[in-house]
N, C-alpha and C positions, 0 to 999 in steps of 0.2 A: 505561909503563902504570899504574904505581902513582900517579903524579902526576895522572892523569885521575880516578882514584877519589877522591883527596884533594880535587881541585877540586869534584867532584860533591858530596862530603860537606860541604864548606864552604858551597856554594850551598844545599843542603838545610837545613843548620843555620841559615843566615842567614834563609831564608824562614820557617822555623819560629819563630825568635826574634822576627822582625818581626811575625808573626801574633799571637804571645802578647802583645807590647807593645801592638799596636793593640786587641786584645781587652780587655786590662786598662785601657787608656785609655777605652774605651767604657763599661766597668763603672763607672769612677770618675766619668765625666760623668753617668751615670744616677743614681748615688748622690748626687752633688752637687746634683742637681735634686730630690731627695727620693724617688727610686725610681720604679719603673714605675707603681705605684698612684697616685702624685701626678701624674706627667706625663700619664698617660692616664685620669685620673679621669672625664671626661665619657663616654668610651667604655666604661669598666668599669661605671659607674653605669647606663648604658643597657642593658648586658647583664644586670645584676643585677635589672632590672625583670621579667625572665621568672619565671614560677612555678617555684619550687624552686631558683632559681639561687643559687649561692654560690661563693665563691672556694675552689677546691680546692687550688691551690698558689700560693704567693707567694714566688718566688725572686728573686735579684738580676738574673737574665737574662730571666725570663719570668713571666707570670701565667697561670694556667689557671682558667677559669670554667666551671662545668658544672651540670647539673641532670638531672632525670628527666622523661620524658614520662608523661602520665596517660591511661589508657584512658577515653574519655568515657562509655562504657556501664557498665563495672564499677567505675570510679573507683579503679583500681589502677595502680601503676607498670608501664610496658610498654616502657621503653627509656631510653637515656641520650644526652645531648648534651654537648659541651664545645667551648670556644673557647680557643685558646692565643694569647696576645699576646706577641710577642717582637721587640723592636727590634734591628736590625742596624746596620751602619755608616751606611747612607743610606736604608734601607727599614724599614718596619714589617711584619713577617711575621705574618699571622693565619691560623690553621688551624682550620677548623670541622669537627667530626665528629659524626655522629648515627647512632644505631642504634635501630630500632623492632623490637620482638619480635612484633608482631601480623601475622597473615596470612603466615607464612613468613619474616618479617623483611625489613627494608629498611635499607640503609646509605647514608649520604651523606657524602662527604668533599669539602672544598674548601679550597684554599690561595690566599691573596692576598699580594702584595707591594705595599704602598701606599707612596707617597713619605712620608718622615718628617714633612714639613711639611703634609700633606693634612689639611683640617679633620676633626676627629674625628666630627662629626655625619654627614659624608658616608661615612666608613668604616663607622659604625654602620648607616647605611641599606643599604649593600651587604651587610653581614652579615645584617641582618634580612630582606632580600629572599630570601636563600638559606634562612633559617630559616622563612620563610613557607611553604615547600614542605611543611613538617610541621605546619602549623597545626591540622590536623584532629586531631592527637594531644594536644591540650591543653597545649602548651608555654607559651602566653601567660597573663597574669594574668587 
């Protein structure tokens, strides 16, 4: 009975160590290419074209870009939006979140898994298509 627990513990430890090694390898590859901001520069620059857009977080594993929505009538901030760009082993995970405080509030969330070699202009057009749903709230320049 004890040997079964030992075998299970060894297997779990092996899987955990293997995951850490792969994760570290991925981080090293990203760092060797200049980081996420360098690798995904066209995508990030396209998102920074939005009004009030700025880089909120710039980590080794992900970049977060966000900004505010502007009420077109009173010209005041009325919500927040953000896009998180995180490369994984073979996919680029992109998470879009937006919240508008007008009229009782509205929230949108969308997550995409793009192939790592997909053209960045196509990725940007997919993200912007989702962001167009909130165009009335003054997110664009």
